[in-house]
N, C-alpha and C positions, 0 to 999 in steps of 0.2 A: 311682266313689268311693262307698263305702258310708257308712252313718251313723256308725260308729265312727271311721273315718278323718277324716271331717269334724269330728266332735267333738274328736278329738285335735289337728287343725290349729287349731281354734278355741281350744282351751286353750293351745296354744303362743303364739298371737297375744296372748291375754289376759295370759299370763305376761310376754311381752316388753313390752307396754304398761305393765303394772304396774311392771316394772323401770325403764323409762324415766321414768315419773312419779316414782318413788322417788328416782332419781338427780337429776332436776330439782329436786325438793324439797330434797335435800341441798345442792345448789349455791345455791339461793335462800336457804336458812338460813345458809350460810356468808357470803354477801354481806350479808345483813341484820345478822348478828352483827358483822361488820367495820364496817359503817356506824354501828351503835349504839355501838360502842367509840369511833369517831372523834368522834361527837357528844358522848359522855360526856367525853372528854378535852378537847374544845373548851370545854364549859361549866365544867369543873373549872378550866381555865386562866383563863377569863373571871372566875370568882369569886375565885380566888386571885391573879390578876394584880396588882391594886393592892397587895396585901400583899407580894408578892414584889418588886415595884418599889420599895416603900418600904424594904424590908430591903436590897436591892441598893444603893440610894442611900446608906443609912447605912454599909454596908460600904465603899463607894467613898470616902466622905469620911474614914472611919477609915483607909483605906489611904493616902490623900493626906497625912493628918496624920503617919502613921508614916514616910512617905517624906521629908517635910520634916524630921522629927526626925533621921532617919538622915543626911540631907545636912548638917544643922547640927552633928552630932556625928561627922563622918567622921574627924576627927583622933584621936578616942578609939579608934576601931577600927583605926587604922593602915592604912587602905585607900587613902590619897591617892596 
């Protein structure tokens, strides 16, 4: 094996190693991006959670009142 063949073999191995490192970096970046997105969504919900719960409670009580009004006025709608 002469010097040129050895150099060519070395270059092939370096290219393969570079490709594998690049692929590993891409996979790690995707995993980190997904984790950051999950963390961001968690804290968004944690911050907005009490506000959303208050609004849902208000809407639920409003719905209960409307249901009672409907039940008391059932004869008006002729659905009895």
